[in-house]
C-alpha positions as CSV (number, residue, x, y, z in Angstrom):
1,X,0.0,0.0,0.0
2,X,1.4,3.4,-1.0
3,X,1.7,6.4,1.3
4,X,-1.2,8.1,-0.4
5,X,-3.4,5.1,0.0
6,X,-2.4,4.9,3.7
7,X,-3.1,8.6,4.3
8,X,-6.4,8.3,2.4
9,X,-7.3,5.3,4.5
10,X,-6.6,7.2,7.7
11,X,-8.6,10.2,6.4
12,X,-11.5,8.0,5.5
13,X,-11.3,6.3,8.9
14,X,-11.4,9.7,10.6
15,X,-14.4,10.6,8.5
16,X,-16.1,7.5,9.7
17,X,-16.2,5.8,6.4
18,X,-16.8,2.1,6.1
19,X,-15.4,0.9,2.8
20,X,-17.8,-1.5,1.3
21,X,-16.4,-1.5,-2.2
22,X,-13.0,-2.5,-3.6
23,X,-12.3,0.9,-5.0
24,X,-9.0,2.5,-3.9
25,X,-9.9,5.2,-1.5
26,X,-7.2,7.6,-2.5
27,X,-8.2,7.4,-6.2
28,X,-11.8,8.1,-5.4
29,X,-10.8,11.0,-3.1
30,X,-8.9,12.4,-6.1
31,X,-11.9,11.8,-8.2
32,X,-14.1,13.8,-5.8
33,X,-11.6,16.7,-5.8
34,X,-11.6,16.5,-9.6
35,X,-15.4,16.7,-9.7
36,X,-15.3,19.7,-7.5
37,X,-12.7,21.4,-9.6
38,X,-14.5,20.6,-12.9
39,X,-17.8,21.9,-11.5
40,X,-16.1,25.2,-10.6
41,X,-16.0,24.5,-6.9
42,X,-18.0,22.8,-4.2
43,X,-21.1,25.0,-4.9
44,X,-21.0,24.0,-8.5
45,X,-20.9,20.3,-7.7
46,X,-23.7,20.7,-5.2
47,X,-25.8,22.5,-7.8
48,X,-25.2,19.7,-10.3
49,X,-26.3,17.1,-7.8
50,X,-29.4,19.1,-6.8
51,X,-30.4,19.7,-10.4
52,X,-30.3,15.9,-11.0
53,X,-32.9,15.3,-8.3
54,X,-30.7,14.8,-5.3
55,X,-31.7,18.1,-3.5
56,X,-33.0,16.4,-0.4
57,X,-29.9,14.3,0.0
58,X,-27.5,17.2,-0.6
59,X,-29.4,19.3,1.9
60,X,-28.9,16.6,4.5
61,X,-25.2,16.4,3.8
62,X,-24.8,20.1,4.3
63,X,-27.2,20.3,7.3
64,X,-26.6,19.2,10.9
65,X,-28.8,16.0,10.8
66,X,-28.1,12.5,9.6
67,X,-26.8,12.2,6.0
68,X,-29.3,10.7,3.6
69,X,-27.8,7.9,1.4
70,X,-27.6,7.8,-2.3
71,X,-27.1,4.8,-4.6
72,X,-24.5,4.2,-7.2
73,X,-27.1,4.6,-9.9
74,X,-28.2,8.0,-8.6
75,X,-24.6,9.1,-8.6
76,X,-24.2,7.8,-12.2
77,X,-27.3,9.7,-13.3
78,X,-26.2,12.9,-11.6
79,X,-22.6,12.9,-12.8
80,X,-23.0,11.3,-16.2
81,X,-21.3,8.5,-17.9
82,X,-18.3,10.5,-19.1
83,X,-17.3,11.9,-15.6
84,X,-17.8,8.5,-14.0
85,X,-15.8,6.7,-16.7
86,X,-13.0,9.2,-16.2
87,X,-12.9,8.7,-12.4
88,X,-13.1,4.9,-12.9
89,X,-10.2,4.9,-15.4
90,X,-8.1,7.1,-13.1
91,X,-8.8,4.7,-10.2
92,X,-8.3,1.6,-12.3
93,X,-11.7,0.2,-11.6
94,X,-15.0,-0.4,-13.3
95,X,-17.5,2.5,-13.5
96,X,-20.1,0.7,-11.4
97,X,-17.5,0.3,-8.6
98,X,-16.6,4.0,-8.9
99,X,-20.3,5.0,-8.6
100,X,-20.8,2.8,-5.6
101,X,-17.6,4.2,-3.9
102,X,-18.6,7.8,-4.7
103,X,-22.1,7.1,-3.3
104,X,-20.4,6.2,0.0
105,X,-17.8,9.0,0.0
106,X,-19.7,12.1,-1.3
107,X,-22.2,12.4,1.6
108,X,-19.3,12.1,4.2
109,X,-16.9,14.5,2.3
110,X,-19.6,17.1,1.7
111,X,-20.7,16.8,5.3
112,X,-17.2,17.4,6.5
113,X,-16.6,20.3,4.1
114,X,-19.7,22.1,5.4
115,X,-19.2,21.8,9.2
116,X,-21.3,24.9,10.0
117,X,-24.2,23.8,7.8
118,X,-23.1,26.2,5.0
119,X,-21.0,25.9,1.9
120,X,-17.7,27.6,2.6
121,X,-16.3,30.2,0.3
122,X,-12.6,30.4,-0.5
123,X,-9.9,27.9,-1.4
124,X,-11.5,24.5,-1.0
125,X,-8.1,22.7,-1.4
126,X,-6.6,24.6,1.5
127,X,-9.7,24.0,3.6
128,X,-9.6,20.3,2.8
129,X,-5.9,20.1,3.7
130,X,-6.6,21.8,7.0
131,X,-9.5,19.4,7.7
132,X,-7.3,16.3,6.9
133,X,-4.4,17.8,8.9
134,X,-6.7,18.2,11.9
135,X,-8.2,14.7,11.6
136,X,-4.9,12.9,10.9
137,X,-2.6,14.7,13.3
138,X,-5.2,15.9,15.8
């Protein structure tokens, strides 16, 4: 296991993730960051998910209550085949494994990136690094 995989595993453990799919966590984390970047930021990704019919789920991830779940099929429909294929290829897995992994990761990551129940403004990468730093090195 590489250093990045080890760090990603620790980060996901700190986020409370339970890996139920064989997708490499670090590759999927990179895919989430890529999705955010391609959408023009976290707000753009959230708007894309909301526009695809996942508004209630997205609201629960941002809010303070329990995160609603999504299925791999819902993620596939929301992101589209091209984006999913790109993430899957980067991760070295099949697209259906990528959609399942993203369905597990996105609610947790978005929840952690919106700790005050609001979408933060500013440099998401820096905020994400600070979050991981705090979780990993406490």
